[in-house]
Structures are given as C-alpha cells and as structure tokens.
C-alpha positions in Angstrom: 4.3 -1.1 -15.9 7.7 -0.1 -17.2 10.0 2.3 -15.5 9.3 5.8 -16.9 11.5 8.8 -16.5 10.0 11.2 -19.1 8.4 14.1 -17.3 5.6 14.4 -19.9 4.8 10.7 -19.4 5.0 11.0 -15.6 2.6 13.9 -15.8 0.1 11.8 -17.9 0.4 8.9 -15.4 -0.3 11.4 -12.6 -3.4 12.8 -14.4 -4.7 9.3 -15.1 -4.2 8.3 -11.5 -5.9 11.4 -10.2 -8.8 11.0 -12.7 -9.4 7.4 -11.5 -9.3 8.4 -7.8 -11.7 11.4 -8.4 -14.1 9.1 -10.3 -14.0 6.6 -7.5 -15.2 9.3 -5.1 -18.3 9.7 -7.3 -19.1 6.1 -8.4 -18.0 2.5 -7.7 -14.7 1.3 -9.2 -16.4 -1.5 -11.2 -18.6 1.1 -13.0 -15.8 3.3 -14.2 -14.6 2.8 -17.7 -11.2 3.4 -19.2 -12.8 5.9 -21.5 -14.1 7.8 -18.5 -10.7 7.9 -16.9 -9.0 9.1 -20.1 -11.7 11.7 -20.7 -11.4 13.0 -17.1 -7.6 13.2 -17.5 -8.0 15.0 -20.8 -6.1 12.2 -22.5 -6.9 9.5 -25.0 -7.7 5.8 -24.3 -4.5 5.1 -26.3 -2.5 7.1 -23.8 -4.0 5.2 -21.0 -3.0 1.9 -22.6 0.5 3.2 -23.3 1.1 3.2 -19.5 -1.5 0.8 -18.0 -3.2 -2.4 -19.0 -6.1 -2.0 -16.6 -7.7 0.2 -13.9 -6.3 -2.1 -11.3 -2.8 -1.5 -12.6 -3.3 2.3 -12.0 -4.2 1.6 -8.4 -1.2 -0.8 -8.0 1.1 1.9 -9.5 -0.3 4.5 -7.1 0.1 2.1 -4.1 3.7 1.3 -5.1 4.5 5.0 -5.3 3.1 5.6 -1.8 5.0 2.6 -0.5 8.3 3.6 -2.1 8.0 7.1 -0.6 7.2 5.6 2.8 10.1 3.1 2.6 12.5 5.9 1.8 11.5 7.6 5.0 11.9 4.4 6.9 15.3 3.8 5.5 16.6 6.9 7.2 15.2 5.9 10.5 17.5 4.6 13.3 14.9 2.8 15.4 14.6 -0.7 13.9 12.3 -2.2 16.5 9.3 -4.2 15.5 6.9 -1.7 17.3 8.5 1.2 15.5 8.1 -0.5 12.1 4.5 -1.2 12.8 3.9 2.4 13.8 5.5 3.5 10.6 3.2 1.3 8.6 0.1 2.5 10.4 1.1 6.2 10.1 1.8 5.7 6.4 -1.8 4.5 5.9 -3.2 7.1 8.3 -1.6 9.7 6.1 -3.4 8.1 3.1 -6.5 7.4 5.1 -8.9 8.7 2.3 -7.3 6.3 -0.2 -7.4 3.4 2.3 -11.1 4.0 2.9 -11.8 4.4 -0.8 -10.1 1.1 -1.5 -12.0 -0.6 1.3 -15.3 0.7 0.1 -14.6 -0.5 -3.4 -13.3 -3.9 -2.2 -9.8 -3.2 -3.6 -7.7 -3.6 -0.5 -6.7 -7.0 -1.9 -4.6 -5.1 -4.5 -2.6 -3.8 -1.6 -2.0 -7.3 -0.4 -0.6 -8.3 -3.7 1.8 -5.3 -3.7 2.8 -5.9 -0.1 3.9 -9.4 -0.9 6.4 -8.0 -3.3 7.5 -5.0 -1.3 7.8 -6.3 2.3 11.0 -8.2 1.6 12.7 -4.8 1.0 11.5 -3.5 4.3 12.6 -6.7 6.1 16.1 -6.5 4.6 16.3 -2.8 5.3 15.4 -3.4 9.0 16.8 -6.8 9.7 19.1 -7.6 6.8 21.8 -8.9 9.2 19.5 -11.3 11.0 19.8 -15.1 10.2 16.3 -15.2 8.6 17.6 -12.9 5.8 20.0 -15.6 4.8 17.4 -18.4 4.6 15.3 -17.3 1.6 12.8 -20.2 1.8 12.0 -19.6 5.4 12.0 -15.8 4.9 9.3 -16.2 2.2 7.0 -17.9 4.7 7.8 -15.6 7.5 7.1 -12.5 5.4 3.8 -14.0 4.1 2.8 -14.5 7.7 3.7 -10.9 8.6 2.2 -9.4 5.5 -1.0 -11.2 6.0 -1.2 -9.9 9.6 -0.4 -6.3 8.7 -2.8 -6.4 5.8 -5.6 -7.7 8.0 -4.9 -5.0 10.6 -5.4 -2.4 7.9 -8.6 -4.2 6.7 -10.0 -4.2 10.2 -9.0 -0.6 10.8 -10.5 0.6 7.5 -13.6 -1.4 8.2 -14.0 0.7 11.4 -13.5 3.9 9.4 -9.9 4.4 10.7 -11.3 6.2 13.7 -8.5 5.1 16.0 -5.1 6.8 15.7 -2.1 4.9 14.5 -0.8 5.0 18.1 -4.0 3.4 19.4 -3.9 0.6 16.9 -0.2 0.0 17.5 -0.9 -0.3 21.2 -3.8 -2.7 20.7 -1.6 -4.8 18.5 1.2 -4.7 21.1 -1.3 -5.9 23.8 -2.4 -8.7 21.5 1.1 -9.8 20.8 2.1 -9.9 24.5 -1.1 -11.6 25.8 -0.2 -15.2 24.7 3.0 -14.9 26.9 0.9 -14.1 29.9 -1.6 -16.9 29.7 
C-alpha cells in the first residue's frame, strides 16, 4: 500500500479496517467478501481497491500501524535490555489482545509473522544498533529470523491459550526457559 497522507483517504482506510474487524467478529475471515467490507464501511468496492488489493492487505496495514505506534513508544525507552524489549512486545499484544485472538481464531497470525520479518530489523537497530551484529547484515538476517520466529511462536502459544496469562507471567516463563540450558 502506498503512503497516504490525505485525511479523507486515511478516514476511508480506517473505516474499511474497522468494517473488516467488525465482520470478523461475526463470521470467519474466509467468508467475508470485499463487497461486504465496502458496504459495512459505507464505501464502494472501487474505494476499497483504491487502497488495498486484498482483505489480507487490510490486516497487514492494521498490524503495521499497531507496530509503528508501539515502536515509537519503544524508541523513547531508556532500558534496552532483552527482557525489557520482550516485555514491551508482550504488553503491545496484550493491549491488542482482542485482535490477536481474532487473528488466531481465523488462522491469520501468519500475516503477523510476515510483517515482523520486515519490521524487527528496525527494533534491533533501535535497541542494539551499535552492536557488532548490526554491522554484519548477512548474519543479522539470520539472527533476526531466529528471534522473530521465537517471538511469533510465543504469541501463537499465548493466543492459543486465550492470552489468560499476563505479559509479566509470559515474560517470566520465557526468562526461565532461556536460563535453564545454562543450568543443566
């Protein structure tokens, strides 16, 4: 999707996004048509296609918006520890728990993985840009893929359990899991 600054266009995008999310609370994602989304948003199909090429793209746009807002918060944070960054990630998704569970129920969390693979490099550079790995782009690609996969699967596991645990509880369980191999 192209970068859009026009307030009317942004409002239409917001309406289309909200319409899709509302429809997903009523019926499965796969059963929702573009016409239904446009109608629910009081817009035309043509308007939908002016901004998006698919329903999945609407979800990806929404996920990127959430991510960018969260990353902006993270950029002002002074604590750059791994644990704190994990807590930020978990708290971000706990704040958007309803969306995470909706994506899980509709088997759409994989869209999040796709977005994460593009966006996590920004977080790494923001947090650890002066570390040697940041200067080794090939190694960094693999390291980030490893990290993204782990964080994605944590969210998948958590959503599969209904996100009943708090971000603090999940972060502490992860910390235990990370430290255990050193103690064996």
